[in-house]
PDB file of N, H, CA, C and O in Angstrom:
ATOM      1  N   UNK A   1      31.957   4.262  19.220  1.00  0.00           N
ATOM      2  CA  UNK A   1      33.293   4.371  19.764  1.00  0.00           C
ATOM      3  C   UNK A   1      34.298   3.716  18.820  1.00  0.00           C
ATOM      4  O   UNK A   1      35.390   4.240  18.599  1.00  0.00           O
ATOM      5  N   UNK A   2      33.925   2.586  18.277  1.00  0.00           N
ATOM      6  H   UNK A   2      33.039   2.160  18.456  1.00  0.00           H
ATOM      7  CA  UNK A   2      34.829   1.868  17.378  1.00  0.00           C
ATOM      8  C   UNK A   2      35.081   2.689  16.116  1.00  0.00           C
ATOM      9  O   UNK A   2      36.200   2.720  15.604  1.00  0.00           O
ATOM     10  N   UNK A   3      34.035   3.354  15.615  1.00  0.00           N
ATOM     11  H   UNK A   3      33.126   3.328  16.031  1.00  0.00           H
ATOM     12  CA  UNK A   3      34.163   4.147  14.403  1.00  0.00           C
ATOM     13  C   UNK A   3      35.107   5.327  14.631  1.00  0.00           C
ATOM     14  O   UNK A   3      35.907   5.662  13.758  1.00  0.00           O
ATOM     15  N   UNK A   4      35.015   5.954  15.798  1.00  0.00           N
ATOM     16  H   UNK A   4      34.365   5.682  16.508  1.00  0.00           H
ATOM     17  CA  UNK A   4      35.894   7.078  16.090  1.00  0.00           C
ATOM     18  C   UNK A   4      37.338   6.632  16.191  1.00  0.00           C
ATOM     19  O   UNK A   4      38.241   7.348  15.757  1.00  0.00           O
ATOM     20  N   UNK A   5      37.570   5.447  16.762  1.00  0.00           N
ATOM     21  H   UNK A   5      36.836   4.865  17.114  1.00  0.00           H
ATOM     22  CA  UNK A   5      38.929   4.937  16.864  1.00  0.00           C
ATOM     23  C   UNK A   5      39.511   4.687  15.477  1.00  0.00           C
ATOM     24  O   UNK A   5      40.691   4.946  15.238  1.00  0.00           O
ATOM     25  N   UNK A   6      38.688   4.186  14.568  1.00  0.00           N
ATOM     26  H   UNK A   6      37.729   3.975  14.762  1.00  0.00           H
ATOM     27  CA  UNK A   6      39.160   3.936  13.212  1.00  0.00           C
ATOM     28  C   UNK A   6      39.481   5.254  12.520  1.00  0.00           C
ATOM     29  O   UNK A   6      40.490   5.367  11.824  1.00  0.00           O
ATOM     30  N   UNK A   7      38.618   6.253  12.714  1.00  0.00           N
ATOM     31  H   UNK A   7      37.798   6.161  13.279  1.00  0.00           H
ATOM     32  CA  UNK A   7      38.850   7.542  12.090  1.00  0.00           C
ATOM     33  C   UNK A   7      40.104   8.193  12.656  1.00  0.00           C
ATOM     34  O   UNK A   7      40.884   8.788  11.911  1.00  0.00           O
ATOM     35  N   UNK A   8      40.303   8.088  13.954  1.00  0.00           N
ATOM     36  H   UNK A   8      39.669   7.605  14.558  1.00  0.00           H
ATOM     37  CA  UNK A   8      41.476   8.692  14.579  1.00  0.00           C
ATOM     38  C   UNK A   8      42.752   8.026  14.069  1.00  0.00           C
ATOM     39  O   UNK A   8      43.771   8.694  13.896  1.00  0.00           O
ATOM     40  N   UNK A   9      42.705   6.741  13.834  1.00  0.00           N
ATOM     41  H   UNK A   9      41.877   6.198  13.975  1.00  0.00           H
ATOM     42  CA  UNK A   9      43.875   6.025  13.353  1.00  0.00           C
ATOM     43  C   UNK A   9      44.196   6.313  11.905  1.00  0.00           C
ATOM     44  O   UNK A   9      45.350   6.191  11.495  1.00  0.00           O
ATOM     45  N   UNK A  10      43.204   6.693  11.120  1.00  0.00           N
ATOM     46  H   UNK A  10      42.266   6.793  11.453  1.00  0.00           H
ATOM     47  CA  UNK A  10      43.426   6.905   9.701  1.00  0.00           C
ATOM     48  C   UNK A  10      43.781   8.347   9.361  1.00  0.00           C
ATOM     49  O   UNK A  10      44.097   8.639   8.208  1.00  0.00           O
ATOM     50  N   UNK A  11      43.739   9.252  10.329  1.00  0.00           N
ATOM     51  H   UNK A  11      43.482   9.015  11.266  1.00  0.00           H
ATOM     52  CA  UNK A  11      44.065  10.645  10.057  1.00  0.00           C
ATOM     53  C   UNK A  11      45.579  10.807   9.944  1.00  0.00           C
ATOM     54  O   UNK A  11      46.328  10.115  10.633  1.00  0.00           O
ATOM     55  N   UNK A  12      46.028  11.706   9.093  1.00  0.00           N
ATOM     56  H   UNK A  12      45.420  12.268   8.534  1.00  0.00           H
ATOM     57  CA  UNK A  12      47.471  11.942   9.004  1.00  0.00           C
ATOM     58  C   UNK A  12      47.984  12.592  10.287  1.00  0.00           C
ATOM     59  O   UNK A  12      47.237  13.263  10.998  1.00  0.00           O
ATOM     60  N   UNK A  13      49.264  12.383  10.570  1.00  0.00           N
ATOM     61  H   UNK A  13      49.871  11.838   9.991  1.00  0.00           H
ATOM     62  CA  UNK A  13      49.848  12.917  11.799  1.00  0.00           C
ATOM     63  C   UNK A  13      49.879  14.442  11.773  1.00  0.00           C
ATOM     64  O   UNK A  13      49.667  15.085  12.801  1.00  0.00           O
ATOM     65  N   UNK A  14      50.143  15.026  10.597  1.00  0.00           N
ATOM     66  H   UNK A  14      50.316  14.504   9.762  1.00  0.00           H
ATOM     67  CA  UNK A  14      50.239  16.469  10.486  1.00  0.00           C
ATOM     68  C   UNK A  14      49.372  16.953   9.327  1.00  0.00           C
ATOM     69  O   UNK A  14      49.737  16.752   8.169  1.00  0.00           O
ATOM     70  N   UNK A  15      48.228  17.589   9.613  1.00  0.00           N
ATOM     71  H   UNK A  15      47.932  17.753  10.554  1.00  0.00           H
ATOM     72  CA  UNK A  15      47.393  18.087   8.516  1.00  0.00           C
ATOM     73  C   UNK A  15      48.121  19.197   7.748  1.00  0.00           C
ATOM     74  O   UNK A  15      48.850  19.996   8.336  1.00  0.00           O
ATOM     75  N   UNK A  16      47.915  19.232   6.458  1.00  0.00           N
ATOM     76  H   UNK A  16      47.322  18.583   5.981  1.00  0.00           H
ATOM     77  CA  UNK A  16      48.616  20.186   5.615  1.00  0.00           C
ATOM     78  C   UNK A  16      48.024  21.582   5.787  1.00  0.00           C
ATOM     79  O   UNK A  16      48.765  22.548   5.962  1.00  0.00           O
ATOM     80  N   UNK A  17      46.711  21.697   5.739  1.00  0.00           N
ATOM     81  H   UNK A  17      46.109  20.911   5.596  1.00  0.00           H
ATOM     82  CA  UNK A  17      46.039  22.984   5.784  1.00  0.00           C
ATOM     83  C   UNK A  17      45.580  23.287   7.213  1.00  0.00           C
ATOM     84  O   UNK A  17      44.840  22.488   7.787  1.00  0.00           O
ATOM     85  N   UNK A  18      45.991  24.411   7.806  1.00  0.00           N
ATOM     86  H   UNK A  18      46.592  25.060   7.340  1.00  0.00           H
ATOM     87  CA  UNK A  18      45.564  24.721   9.170  1.00  0.00           C
ATOM     88  C   UNK A  18      44.053  24.913   9.279  1.00  0.00           C
ATOM     89  O   UNK A  18      43.464  24.650  10.328  1.00  0.00           O
ATOM     90  N   UNK A  19      43.434  25.367   8.206  1.00  0.00           N
ATOM     91  H   UNK A  19      43.912  25.580   7.353  1.00  0.00           H
ATOM     92  CA  UNK A  19      41.979  25.542   8.227  1.00  0.00           C
ATOM     93  C   UNK A  19      41.282  24.184   8.341  1.00  0.00           C
ATOM     94  O   UNK A  19      40.313  24.033   9.086  1.00  0.00           O
ATOM     95  N   UNK A  20      41.792  23.194   7.589  1.00  0.00           N
ATOM     96  H   UNK A  20      42.578  23.316   6.983  1.00  0.00           H
ATOM     97  CA  UNK A  20      41.232  21.846   7.676  1.00  0.00           C
ATOM     98  C   UNK A  20      41.436  21.277   9.071  1.00  0.00           C
ATOM     99  O   UNK A  20      40.559  20.596   9.602  1.00  0.00           O
ATOM    100  N   UNK A  21      42.577  21.553   9.657  1.00  0.00           N
ATOM    101  H   UNK A  21      43.289  22.106   9.225  1.00  0.00           H
ATOM    102  CA  UNK A  21      42.861  21.070  11.010  1.00  0.00           C
ATOM    103  C   UNK A  21      41.880  21.674  12.001  1.00  0.00           C
ATOM    104  O   UNK A  21      41.411  20.985  12.908  1.00  0.00           O
ATOM    105  N   UNK A  22      41.565  22.955  11.837  1.00  0.00           N
ATOM    106  H   UNK A  22      41.946  23.514  11.101  1.00  0.00           H
ATOM    107  CA  UNK A  22      40.612  23.613  12.732  1.00  0.00           C
ATOM    108  C   UNK A  22      39.222  23.013  12.571  1.00  0.00           C
ATOM    109  O   UNK A  22      38.505  22.817  13.552  1.00  0.00           O
ATOM    110  N   UNK A  23      38.847  22.726  11.340  1.00  0.00           N
ATOM    111  H   UNK A  23      39.429  22.885  10.543  1.00  0.00           H
ATOM    112  CA  UNK A  23      37.536  22.120  11.089  1.00  0.00           C
ATOM    113  C   UNK A  23      37.473  20.727  11.703  1.00  0.00           C
ATOM    114  O   UNK A  23      36.480  20.368  12.336  1.00  0.00           O
ATOM    115  N   UNK A  24      38.531  19.943  11.519  1.00  0.00           N
ATOM    116  H   UNK A  24      39.338  20.234  11.005  1.00  0.00           H
ATOM    117  CA  UNK A  24      38.565  18.599  12.095  1.00  0.00           C
ATOM    118  C   UNK A  24      38.501  18.648  13.613  1.00  0.00           C
ATOM    119  O   UNK A  24      37.839  17.818  14.236  1.00  0.00           O
ATOM    120  N   UNK A  25      39.183  19.612  14.207  1.00  0.00           N
ATOM    121  H   UNK A  25      39.721  20.286  13.701  1.00  0.00           H
ATOM    122  CA  UNK A  25      39.154  19.749  15.665  1.00  0.00           C
ATOM    123  C   UNK A  25      37.759  20.128  16.139  1.00  0.00           C
ATOM    124  O   UNK A  25      37.285  19.613  17.152  1.00  0.00           O
ATOM    125  N   UNK A  26      37.100  21.020  15.416  1.00  0.00           N
ATOM    126  H   UNK A  26      37.485  21.438  14.593  1.00  0.00           H
ATOM    127  CA  UNK A  26      35.745  21.425  15.793  1.00  0.00           C
ATOM    128  C   UNK A  26      34.783  20.251  15.687  1.00  0.00           C
ATOM    129  O   UNK A  26      33.909  20.080  16.537  1.00  0.00           O
ATOM    130  N   UNK A  27      34.942  19.452  14.655  1.00  0.00           N
ATOM    131  H   UNK A  27      35.652  19.591  13.964  1.00  0.00           H
ATOM    132  CA  UNK A  27      34.087  18.273  14.487  1.00  0.00           C
ATOM    133  C   UNK A  27      34.323  17.290  15.618  1.00  0.00           C
ATOM    134  O   UNK A  27      33.374  16.723  16.161  1.00  0.00           O
ATOM    135  N   UNK A  28      35.573  17.086  15.974  1.00  0.00           N
ATOM    136  H   UNK A  28      36.343  17.547  15.533  1.00  0.00           H
ATOM    137  CA  UNK A  28      35.893  16.166  17.067  1.00  0.00           C
ATOM    138  C   UNK A  28      35.298  16.657  18.380  1.00  0.00           C
ATOM    139  O   UNK A  28      34.766  15.870  19.162  1.00  0.00           O
ATOM    140  N   UNK A  29      35.394  17.980  18.619  1.00  0.00           N
ATOM    141  H   UNK A  29      35.827  18.619  17.984  1.00  0.00           H
ATOM    142  CA  UNK A  29      34.806  18.528  19.848  1.00  0.00           C
ATOM    143  C   UNK A  29      33.296  18.364  19.846  1.00  0.00           C
ATOM    144  O   UNK A  29      32.707  18.030  20.875  1.00  0.00           O
ATOM    145  N   UNK A  30      32.661  18.596  18.702  1.00  0.00           N
ATOM    146  H   UNK A  30      33.139  18.867  17.866  1.00  0.00           H
ATOM    147  CA  UNK A  30      31.208  18.458  18.616  1.00  0.00           C
ATOM    148  C   UNK A  30      30.782  17.016  18.869  1.00  0.00           C
ATOM    149  O   UNK A  30      29.798  16.769  19.567  1.00  0.00           O
ATOM    150  N   UNK A  31      31.521  16.066  18.302  1.00  0.00           N
ATOM    151  H   UNK A  31      32.320  16.267  17.735  1.00  0.00           H
ATOM    152  CA  UNK A  31      31.201  14.654  18.520  1.00  0.00           C
ATOM    153  C   UNK A  31      31.366  14.278  19.984  1.00  0.00           C
ATOM    154  O   UNK A  31      30.543  13.552  20.542  1.00  0.00           O
ATOM    155  N   UNK A  32      32.428  14.772  20.603  1.00  0.00           N
ATOM    156  H   UNK A  32      33.097  15.362  20.150  1.00  0.00           H
ATOM    157  CA  UNK A  32      32.674  14.451  22.012  1.00  0.00           C
ATOM    158  C   UNK A  32      31.588  15.035  22.899  1.00  0.00           C
ATOM    159  O   UNK A  32      31.099  14.365  23.809  1.00  0.00           O
ATOM    160  N   UNK A  33      31.206  16.284  22.640  1.00  0.00           N
ATOM    161  H   UNK A  33      31.603  16.828  21.901  1.00  0.00           H
ATOM    162  CA  UNK A  33      30.167  16.891  23.475  1.00  0.00           C
ATOM    163  C   UNK A  33      28.824  16.217  23.238  1.00  0.00           C
ATOM    164  O   UNK A  33      28.022  16.085  24.162  1.00  0.00           O
ATOM    165  N   UNK A  34      28.579  15.794  22.012  1.00  0.00           N
ATOM    166  H   UNK A  34      29.231  15.902  21.261  1.00  0.00           H
ATOM    167  CA  UNK A  34      27.330  15.092  21.706  1.00  0.00           C
ATOM    168  C   UNK A  34      27.259  13.776  22.471  1.00  0.00           C
ATOM    169  O   UNK A  34      26.216  13.430  23.026  1.00  0.00           O
ATOM    170  N   UNK A  35      28.369  13.047  22.501  1.00  0.00           N
ATOM    171  H   UNK A  35      29.216  13.328  22.051  1.00  0.00           H
ATOM    172  CA  UNK A  35      28.393  11.782  23.232  1.00  0.00           C
ATOM    173  C   UNK A  35      28.193  12.010  24.723  1.00  0.00           C
ATOM    174  O   UNK A  35      27.493  11.238  25.377  1.00  0.00           O
ATOM    175  N   UNK A  36      28.803  13.064  25.269  1.00  0.00           N
ATOM    176  H   UNK A  36      29.372  13.691  24.737  1.00  0.00           H
ATOM    177  CA  UNK A  36      28.635  13.367  26.686  1.00  0.00           C
ATOM    178  C   UNK A  36      27.184  13.701  26.996  1.00  0.00           C
ATOM    179  O   UNK A  36      26.642  13.257  28.008  1.00  0.00           O
ATOM    180  N   UNK A  37      26.553  14.486  26.120  1.00  0.00           N
ATOM    181  H   UNK A  37      26.993  14.846  25.298  1.00  0.00           H
ATOM    182  CA  UNK A  37      25.159  14.859  26.330  1.00  0.00           C
ATOM    183  C   UNK A  37      24.266  13.630  26.284  1.00  0.00           C
ATOM    184  O   UNK A  37      23.368  13.484  27.113  1.00  0.00           O
ATOM    185  N   UNK A  38      24.503  12.755  25.331  1.00  0.00           N
ATOM    186  H   UNK A  38      25.232  12.874  24.658  1.00  0.00           H
ATOM    187  CA  UNK A  38      23.675  11.564  25.208  1.00  0.00           C
ATOM    188  C   UNK A  38      23.879  10.639  26.393  1.00  0.00           C
ATOM    189  O   UNK A  38      22.920  10.037  26.876  1.00  0.00           O
ATOM    190  N   UNK A  39      25.095  10.515  26.865  1.00  0.00           N
ATOM    191  H   UNK A  39      25.874  11.004  26.473  1.00  0.00           H
ATOM    192  CA  UNK A  39      25.376   9.624  27.988  1.00  0.00           C
ATOM    193  C   UNK A  39      24.847  10.208  29.294  1.00  0.00           C
ATOM    194  O   UNK A  39      24.355   9.467  30.145  1.00  0.00           O
ATOM    195  N   UNK A  40      24.941  11.513  29.462  1.00  0.00           N
ATOM    196  H   UNK A  40      25.340  12.115  28.770  1.00  0.00           H
ATOM    197  CA  UNK A  40      24.542  12.138  30.715  1.00  0.00           C
ATOM    198  C   UNK A  40      23.067  12.451  30.820  1.00  0.00           C
ATOM    199  O   UNK A  40      22.524  12.463  31.924  1.00  0.00           O
ATOM    200  N   UNK A  41      22.403  12.703  29.709  1.00  0.00           N
ATOM    201  H   UNK A  41      22.844  12.693  28.812  1.00  0.00           H
ATOM    202  CA  UNK A  41      21.017  13.154  29.781  1.00  0.00           C
ATOM    203  C   UNK A  41      20.015  12.115  29.286  1.00  0.00           C
ATOM    204  O   UNK A  41      18.873  12.457  28.979  1.00  0.00           O
ATOM    205  N   UNK A  42      20.424  10.865  29.206  1.00  0.00           N
ATOM    206  H   UNK A  42      21.351  10.586  29.455  1.00  0.00           H
ATOM    207  CA  UNK A  42      19.488   9.832  28.769  1.00  0.00           C
ATOM    208  C   UNK A  42      18.450   9.586  29.845  1.00  0.00           C
ATOM    209  O   UNK A  42      18.809   9.349  30.998  1.00  0.00           O
ATOM    210  N   UNK A  43      17.184   9.636  29.505  1.00  0.00           N
ATOM    211  H   UNK A  43      16.892   9.828  28.568  1.00  0.00           H
ATOM    212  CA  UNK A  43      16.165   9.314  30.499  1.00  0.00           C
ATOM    213  C   UNK A  43      16.208   7.822  30.830  1.00  0.00           C
ATOM    214  O   UNK A  43      16.718   7.016  30.052  1.00  0.00           O
ATOM    215  N   UNK A  44      15.672   7.473  31.980  1.00  0.00           N
ATOM    216  H   UNK A  44      15.257   8.127  32.612  1.00  0.00           H
ATOM    217  CA  UNK A  44      15.689   6.082  32.409  1.00  0.00           C
ATOM    218  C   UNK A  44      14.930   5.225  31.409  1.00  0.00           C
ATOM    219  O   UNK A  44      15.417   4.174  30.993  1.00  0.00           O
ATOM    220  N   UNK A  45      13.744   5.667  31.023  1.00  0.00           N
ATOM    221  H   UNK A  45      13.349   6.521  31.361  1.00  0.00           H
ATOM    222  CA  UNK A  45      12.982   4.973  29.986  1.00  0.00           C
ATOM    223  C   UNK A  45      12.255   6.009  29.140  1.00  0.00           C
ATOM    224  O   UNK A  45      11.472   6.795  29.674  1.00  0.00           O
ATOM    225  N   UNK A  46      12.493   6.027  27.850  1.00  0.00           N
ATOM    226  H   UNK A  46      13.129   5.388  27.416  1.00  0.00           H
ATOM    227  CA  UNK A  46      11.806   7.004  27.011  1.00  0.00           C
ATOM    228  C   UNK A  46      10.314   6.710  26.962  1.00  0.00           C
ATOM    229  O   UNK A  46       9.903   5.573  26.731  1.00  0.00           O
ATOM    230  N   UNK A  47       9.510   7.739  27.180  1.00  0.00           N
ATOM    231  H   UNK A  47       9.844   8.662  27.368  1.00  0.00           H
ATOM    232  CA  UNK A  47       8.065   7.575  27.211  1.00  0.00           C
ATOM    233  C   UNK A  47       7.550   7.191  25.820  1.00  0.00           C
ATOM    234  O   UNK A  47       6.686   6.324  25.689  1.00  0.00           O
ATOM    235  N   UNK A  48       8.075   7.830  24.810  1.00  0.00           N
ATOM    236  H   UNK A  48       8.776   8.535  24.917  1.00  0.00           H
ATOM    237  CA  UNK A  48       7.614   7.593  23.446  1.00  0.00           C
ATOM    238  C   UNK A  48       8.836   7.530  22.531  1.00  0.00           C
ATOM    239  O   UNK A  48       9.601   8.493  22.463  1.00  0.00           O
ATOM    240  N   UNK A  49       9.031   6.421  21.832  1.00  0.00           N
ATOM    241  H   UNK A  49       8.410   5.639  21.888  1.00  0.00           H
ATOM    242  CA  UNK A  49      10.208   6.325  20.958  1.00  0.00           C
ATOM    243  C   UNK A  49      10.233   7.400  19.878  1.00  0.00           C
ATOM    244  O   UNK A  49      11.306   7.816  19.440  1.00  0.00           O
ATOM    245  N   UNK A  50       9.068   7.847  19.451  1.00  0.00           N
ATOM    246  H   UNK A  50       8.197   7.509  19.806  1.00  0.00           H
ATOM    247  CA  UNK A  50       9.007   8.914  18.455  1.00  0.00           C
ATOM    248  C   UNK A  50       9.588  10.207  19.008  1.00  0.00           C
ATOM    249  O   UNK A  50      10.368  10.891  18.345  1.00  0.00           O
ATOM    250  N   UNK A  51       9.190  10.531  20.245  1.00  0.00           N
ATOM    251  H   UNK A  51       8.556   9.976  20.783  1.00  0.00           H
ATOM    252  CA  UNK A  51       9.698  11.749  20.873  1.00  0.00           C
ATOM    253  C   UNK A  51      11.205  11.654  21.072  1.00  0.00           C
ATOM    254  O   UNK A  51      11.924  12.639  20.904  1.00  0.00           O
ATOM    255  N   UNK A  52      11.675  10.476  21.427  1.00  0.00           N
ATOM    256  H   UNK A  52      11.091   9.676  21.563  1.00  0.00           H
ATOM    257  CA  UNK A  52      13.112  10.280  21.613  1.00  0.00           C
ATOM    258  C   UNK A  52      13.850  10.485  20.294  1.00  0.00           C
ATOM    259  O   UNK A  52      14.926  11.082  20.272  1.00  0.00           O
ATOM    260  N   UNK A  53      13.282   9.995  19.197  1.00  0.00           N
ATOM    261  H   UNK A  53      12.408   9.509  19.214  1.00  0.00           H
ATOM    262  CA  UNK A  53      13.909  10.158  17.885  1.00  0.00           C
ATOM    263  C   UNK A  53      13.945  11.629  17.482  1.00  0.00           C
ATOM    264  O   UNK A  53      14.937  12.104  16.930  1.00  0.00           O
ATOM    265  N   UNK A  54      12.859  12.345  17.761  1.00  0.00           N
ATOM    266  H   UNK A  54      12.053  11.959  18.209  1.00  0.00           H
ATOM    267  CA  UNK A  54      12.810  13.772  17.433  1.00  0.00           C
ATOM    268  C   UNK A  54      13.834  14.536  18.270  1.00  0.00           C
ATOM    269  O   UNK A  54      14.541  15.404  17.759  1.00  0.00           O
ATOM    270  N   UNK A  55      13.907  14.206  19.554  1.00  0.00           N
ATOM    271  H   UNK A  55      13.333  13.500  19.969  1.00  0.00           H
ATOM    272  CA  UNK A  55      14.871  14.873  20.431  1.00  0.00           C
ATOM    273  C   UNK A  55      16.303  14.608  19.964  1.00  0.00           C
ATOM    274  O   UNK A  55      17.145  15.506  20.003  1.00  0.00           O
ATOM    275  N   UNK A  56      16.578  13.393  19.530  1.00  0.00           N
ATOM    276  H   UNK A  56      15.894  12.664  19.499  1.00  0.00           H
ATOM    277  CA  UNK A  56      17.915  13.060  19.034  1.00  0.00           C
ATOM    278  C   UNK A  56      18.231  13.843  17.763  1.00  0.00           C
ATOM    279  O   UNK A  56      19.349  14.327  17.587  1.00  0.00           O
ATOM    280  N   UNK A  57      17.247  13.964  16.881  1.00  0.00           N
ATOM    281  H   UNK A  57      16.339  13.571  17.023  1.00  0.00           H
ATOM    282  CA  UNK A  57      17.457  14.717  15.641  1.00  0.00           C
ATOM    283  C   UNK A  57      17.729  16.188  15.946  1.00  0.00           C
ATOM    284  O   UNK A  57      18.599  16.804  15.330  1.00  0.00           O
ATOM    285  N   UNK A  58      16.987  16.743  16.892  1.00  0.00           N
ATOM    286  H   UNK A  58      16.280  16.242  17.392  1.00  0.00           H
ATOM    287  CA  UNK A  58      17.190  18.138  17.279  1.00  0.00           C
ATOM    288  C   UNK A  58      18.584  18.319  17.868  1.00  0.00           C
ATOM    289  O   UNK A  58      19.266  19.299  17.567  1.00  0.00           O
ATOM    290  N   UNK A  59      19.005  17.379  18.703  1.00  0.00           N
ATOM    291  H   UNK A  59      18.451  16.583  18.947  1.00  0.00           H
ATOM    292  CA  UNK A  59      20.336  17.465  19.306  1.00  0.00           C
ATOM    293  C   UNK A  59      21.424  17.409  18.240  1.00  0.00           C
ATOM    294  O   UNK A  59      22.428  18.116  18.340  1.00  0.00           O
ATOM    295  N   UNK A  60      21.231  16.571  17.215  1.00  0.00           N
ATOM    296  H   UNK A  60      20.416  15.997  17.133  1.00  0.00           H
ATOM    297  CA  UNK A  60      22.219  16.489  16.135  1.00  0.00           C
ATOM    298  C   UNK A  60      22.319  17.813  15.389  1.00  0.00           C
ATOM    299  O   UNK A  60      23.414  18.283  15.080  1.00  0.00           O
ATOM    300  N   UNK A  61      21.158  18.412  15.101  1.00  0.00           N
ATOM    301  H   UNK A  61      20.268  18.030  15.351  1.00  0.00           H
ATOM    302  CA  UNK A  61      21.151  19.682  14.373  1.00  0.00           C
ATOM    303  C   UNK A  61      21.818  20.773  15.205  1.00  0.00           C
ATOM    304  O   UNK A  61      22.598  21.569  14.683  1.00  0.00           O
ATOM    305  N   UNK A  62      21.508  20.810  16.503  1.00  0.00           N
ATOM    306  H   UNK A  62      20.874  20.163  16.928  1.00  0.00           H
ATOM    307  CA  UNK A  62      22.114  21.823  17.369  1.00  0.00           C
ATOM    308  C   UNK A  62      23.625  21.643  17.448  1.00  0.00           C
ATOM    309  O   UNK A  62      24.365  22.627  17.424  1.00  0.00           O
ATOM    310  N   UNK A  63      24.088  20.412  17.540  1.00  0.00           N
ATOM    311  H   UNK A  63      23.486  19.613  17.559  1.00  0.00           H
ATOM    312  CA  UNK A  63      25.528  20.158  17.591  1.00  0.00           C
ATOM    313  C   UNK A  63      26.194  20.577  16.284  1.00  0.00           C
ATOM    314  O   UNK A  63      27.292  21.133  16.290  1.00  0.00           O
ATOM    315  N   UNK A  64      25.531  20.308  15.173  1.00  0.00           N
ATOM    316  H   UNK A  64      24.639  19.856  15.168  1.00  0.00           H
ATOM    317  CA  UNK A  64      26.076  20.677  13.870  1.00  0.00           C
ATOM    318  C   UNK A  64      26.172  22.197  13.736  1.00  0.00           C
ATOM    319  O   UNK A  64      27.177  22.722  13.258  1.00  0.00           O
ATOM    320  N   UNK A  65      25.113  22.902  14.166  1.00  0.00           N
ATOM    321  H   UNK A  65      24.296  22.475  14.554  1.00  0.00           H
ATOM    322  CA  UNK A  65      25.124  24.358  14.101  1.00  0.00           C
ATOM    323  C   UNK A  65      26.211  24.933  14.999  1.00  0.00           C
ATOM    324  O   UNK A  65      26.895  25.884  14.622  1.00  0.00           O
ATOM    325  N   UNK A  66      26.368  24.354  16.186  1.00  0.00           N
ATOM    326  H   UNK A  66      25.811  23.582  16.492  1.00  0.00           H
ATOM    327  CA  UNK A  66      27.393  24.835  17.114  1.00  0.00           C
ATOM    328  C   UNK A  66      28.784  24.643  16.521  1.00  0.00           C
ATOM    329  O   UNK A  66      29.642  25.515  16.654  1.00  0.00           O
ATOM    330  N   UNK A  67      29.010  23.514  15.872  1.00  0.00           N
ATOM    331  H   UNK A  67      28.314  22.805  15.763  1.00  0.00           H
ATOM    332  CA  UNK A  67      30.310  23.252  15.253  1.00  0.00           C
ATOM    333  C   UNK A  67      30.572  24.239  14.120  1.00  0.00           C
ATOM    334  O   UNK A  67      31.687  24.739  13.976  1.00  0.00           O
ATOM    335  N   UNK A  68      29.551  24.518  13.319  1.00  0.00           N
ATOM    336  H   UNK A  68      28.645  24.111  13.437  1.00  0.00           H
ATOM    337  CA  UNK A  68      29.711  25.463  12.223  1.00  0.00           C
ATOM    338  C   UNK A  68      29.995  26.862  12.755  1.00  0.00           C
ATOM    339  O   UNK A  68      30.842  27.577  12.219  1.00  0.00           O
ATOM    340  N   UNK A  69      29.288  27.249  13.809  1.00  0.00           N
ATOM    341  H   UNK A  69      28.600  26.669  14.245  1.00  0.00           H
ATOM    342  CA  UNK A  69      29.486  28.568  14.398  1.00  0.00           C
ATOM    343  C   UNK A  69      30.895  28.693  14.973  1.00  0.00           C
ATOM    344  O   UNK A  69      31.521  29.748  14.875  1.00  0.00           O
ATOM    345  N   UNK A  70      31.379  27.623  15.564  1.00  0.00           N
ATOM    346  H   UNK A  70      30.870  26.766  15.643  1.00  0.00           H
ATOM    347  CA  UNK A  70      32.712  27.621  16.156  1.00  0.00           C
ATOM    348  C   UNK A  70      33.771  27.797  15.068  1.00  0.00           C
ATOM    349  O   UNK A  70      34.756  28.508  15.268  1.00  0.00           O
ATOM    350  N   UNK A  71      33.572  27.160  13.933  1.00  0.00           N
ATOM    351  H   UNK A  71      32.772  26.583  13.771  1.00  0.00           H
ATOM    352  CA  UNK A  71      34.517  27.293  12.823  1.00  0.00           C
ATOM    353  C   UNK A  71      34.510  28.726  12.317  1.00  0.00           C
ATOM    354  O   UNK A  71      35.567  29.278  12.012  1.00  0.00           O
ATOM    355  N   UNK A  72      33.337  29.334  12.224  1.00  0.00           N
ATOM    356  H   UNK A  72      32.478  28.885  12.472  1.00  0.00           H
ATOM    357  CA  UNK A  72      33.233  30.715  11.757  1.00  0.00           C
ATOM    358  C   UNK A  72      33.922  31.647  12.744  1.00  0.00           C
ATOM    359  O   UNK A  72      34.613  32.580  12.333  1.00  0.00           O
ATOM    360  N   UNK A  73      33.743  31.409  14.029  1.00  0.00           N
ATOM    361  H   UNK A  73      33.181  30.652  14.362  1.00  0.00           H
ATOM    362  CA  UNK A  73      34.357  32.259  15.048  1.00  0.00           C
ATOM    363  C   UNK A  73      35.873  32.124  15.071  1.00  0.00           C
ATOM    364  O   UNK A  73      36.566  33.088  15.396  1.00  0.00           O
ATOM    365  N   UNK A  74      36.404  30.950  14.733  1.00  0.00           N
ATOM    366  H   UNK A  74      35.840  30.168  14.469  1.00  0.00           H
ATOM    367  CA  UNK A  74      37.847  30.745  14.730  1.00  0.00           C
ATOM    368  C   UNK A  74      38.514  31.486  13.583  1.00  0.00           C
ATOM    369  O   UNK A  74      39.687  31.848  13.673  1.00  0.00           O
ATOM    370  N   UNK A  75      37.778  31.711  12.513  1.00  0.00           N
ATOM    371  H   UNK A  75      36.826  31.416  12.440  1.00  0.00           H
ATOM    372  CA  UNK A  75      38.340  32.427  11.360  1.00  0.00           C
ATOM    373  C   UNK A  75      38.339  33.872  11.675  1.00  0.00           C
ATOM    374  O   UNK A  75      38.767  34.683  10.853  1.00  0.00           O
TER     375      UNK A  75
END
């Protein structure tokens, strides 16, 4: 959360390139949805830390692919 606040504060008020703005917006949406998924779908106690790490890696890849697909669809 602290890292996102720092990033939000360091961004320019008006991006020069609309394409860059769209990419930044897609990344922000992907990060927000990822945080919601992690907060909402966390098991009470992970049975195996290895499985939890694999599941987290898969979720990151899926979020990244979704963000990339969204950018392609916006163009």
